[in-house]
C-alpha positions in Angstrom: -5.3 -18.6 -45.6 -4.7 -15.6 -43.2 -1.2 -14.2 -43.4 0.8 -13.6 -40.2 1.3 -10.0 -41.2 -2.4 -9.4 -41.3 -2.8 -11.0 -37.8 -0.1 -8.8 -36.3 -1.7 -5.7 -37.9 -5.2 -6.6 -36.7 -3.8 -7.2 -33.2 -2.1 -3.8 -33.2 -5.3 -2.1 -34.3 -7.3 -3.8 -31.6 -4.7 -3.2 -28.9 -4.3 0.5 -29.8 -8.1 1.1 -30.0 -8.9 -0.5 -26.6 -9.5 1.8 -23.7 -8.3 -0.7 -21.2 -4.5 -1.1 -20.8 -3.8 1.7 -23.3 -0.5 1.5 -25.1 1.4 4.7 -24.9 1.8 6.3 -28.4 5.3 6.5 -29.9 6.4 9.4 -32.1 7.8 8.5 -35.5 11.2 10.0 -34.5 11.3 8.2 -31.2 13.7 5.3 -30.7 12.4 2.0 -29.4 14.5 2.3 -26.2 13.0 5.7 -25.5 9.5 4.3 -26.0 10.3 1.4 -23.6 11.6 4.0 -21.0 8.5 6.0 -21.3 6.3 2.9 -20.9 8.1 2.0 -17.7 7.8 5.5 -16.4 4.0 5.4 -17.2 3.7 2.2 -15.3 5.6 3.5 -12.3 3.2 6.4 -12.2 0.5 3.9 -11.4 2.3 2.7 -8.3 2.8 4.3 -4.8 6.1 6.1 -4.4 9.2 4.1 -3.4 9.0 2.8 0.1 5.3 3.3 0.3 2.1 1.1 -0.2 -1.5 1.7 -0.9 -3.6 -0.1 1.7 -7.0 -0.4 0.2 -10.3 -1.2 1.9 -13.0 -1.0 -0.8 -13.2 2.8 -1.8 -10.9 3.9 1.2 -7.1 4.0 0.6 -4.2 4.8 3.0 -0.9 5.9 1.5 1.4 4.2 4.0 5.1 4.2 4.5 6.3 0.7 4.6 8.3 -0.6 7.6 9.9 -3.9 6.6 13.2 -4.2 8.5 13.5 -4.5 12.3 15.0 -1.1 12.5 12.1 0.5 10.5 9.5 -1.4 12.6 11.1 -0.3 15.8 11.1 3.3 14.8 7.6 3.4 13.3 6.0 6.8 13.6 8.1 8.0 16.6 9.0 11.7 16.8 6.3 12.8 14.3 4.4 16.0 15.1 1.4 15.1 12.8 0.0 12.6 10.5 -2.4 13.6 7.7 -5.7 11.8 7.1 -5.2 9.1 4.6 -1.6 8.6 5.6 -0.1 5.9 7.8 2.6 3.2 8.3 2.2 -0.4 7.1 4.3 -2.9 9.2 5.4 -6.1 7.4 6.6 -9.0 9.5 8.1 -12.3 8.2 5.4 -14.5 10.0 2.2 -14.3 11.8 2.2 -14.2 15.6 0.7 -12.2 18.4 2.1 -8.7 17.8 2.5 -5.9 20.4 3.0 -2.2 19.8 3.6 0.8 22.3 3.7 4.5 21.9 7.1 5.5 23.3 8.2 8.8 21.7 5.1 8.8 19.5 3.4 12.2 19.8 0.2 11.7 17.9 -2.9 9.5 18.8 -3.1 6.5 16.5 -5.3 3.5 15.6 -3.6 0.3 14.9 -5.2 -2.5 12.8 -3.5 -5.9 13.1 -3.9 -8.0 10.0 -3.5 -11.7 9.4 -1.5 -13.2 6.4 -4.6 -12.9 4.2 -4.8 -9.1 5.0 -7.9 -9.5 7.1 -8.2 -7.2 10.1 -8.2 -9.3 13.3 -8.1 -6.5 15.7 -8.2 -2.6 15.9 -6.9 -0.7 18.9 -6.7 3.0 19.8 -3.3 4.1 21.1 -2.7 7.2 23.1 0.5 9.3 22.6 3.6 8.6 24.6 2.2 5.7 26.6 4.4 2.8 27.5 1.6 0.3 27.8 2.0 -2.6 25.4 -1.0 -3.0 23.0 -1.1 -6.7 21.8 -3.2 -8.2 19.1 -6.0 -10.6 20.0 -4.9 -13.0 17.2 -1.8 -13.7 15.2 -0.9 -11.0 12.8 1.7 -10.7 10.0 0.9 -7.0 9.2 -0.1 -3.9 11.1 -1.4 -0.6 9.9 -1.2 2.6 12.0 -3.3 5.5 11.0 -4.6 8.8 12.7 -6.9 7.8 15.6 -10.5 7.5 14.5 -9.8 6.8 10.8 -11.1 3.3 10.8 -14.3 4.3 12.6 -14.8 7.3 10.3 -14.5 5.1 7.2 -16.6 2.3 8.6 -13.9 -0.3 8.5 -13.8 -2.9 11.2 -12.6 -6.3 12.2 -13.0 -8.8 9.4 -12.4 -6.2 6.6 -9.9 -7.4 4.1 -7.3 -5.1 2.5 -5.6 -5.1 -0.8 -2.0 -3.9 -0.8 -0.1 -2.3 -3.6 3.6 -1.8 -2.9 5.6 0.9 -4.6 9.0 0.2 -6.1 11.9 -0.6 -3.9 
C-alpha cells in the first residue's frame, strides 16, 4: 500500500522538477503569506500592465490600451502626437454591430481593424489624421484595434486573421 505522505512527496518532487509551470522557490525563513504574495507578483509579471491588453496574431503582438467605457472609447487616441510600432488601442463593445470611427482631434495616421465576437478581423481600414469622415466596418464588430498606419500590411495580417487577447489586471 502506498502511503499518502509518499504520494505528496512524489508530487512535490515532480512539480518542482518540471520546467513547465515552475513553482517559485521559497526560502526556509520565508512565511507562507510572503511566498503567496511573491507567487501572485510572479503571475502578474506574465500579464500586460493594468488597463492594457496583448492583442496577438501568431508571432505578432500589439500592446494596446483598452477602451471599455463609452468615455474611453469616445476619446480613443485623440490628442496623441505619436504612437510607437507595436502599440495601439483595443476597443471593447458590449455587442456586435456595424461600428464607425472617425479621426477628429487624432493627429497620427492609423489603421483600424474591426473584429467580430470570435476576434476574427472582418475589416481593416486606413484612417488619415484629423478627418471627420466616418469609417464604418463592413460587417458587425464587437472589437476594434487601432495601430500605426501600415502595421497590419507590414506584419502580413489581413481580413480573416484571428487574434488572441490577454487582458492585464483591472
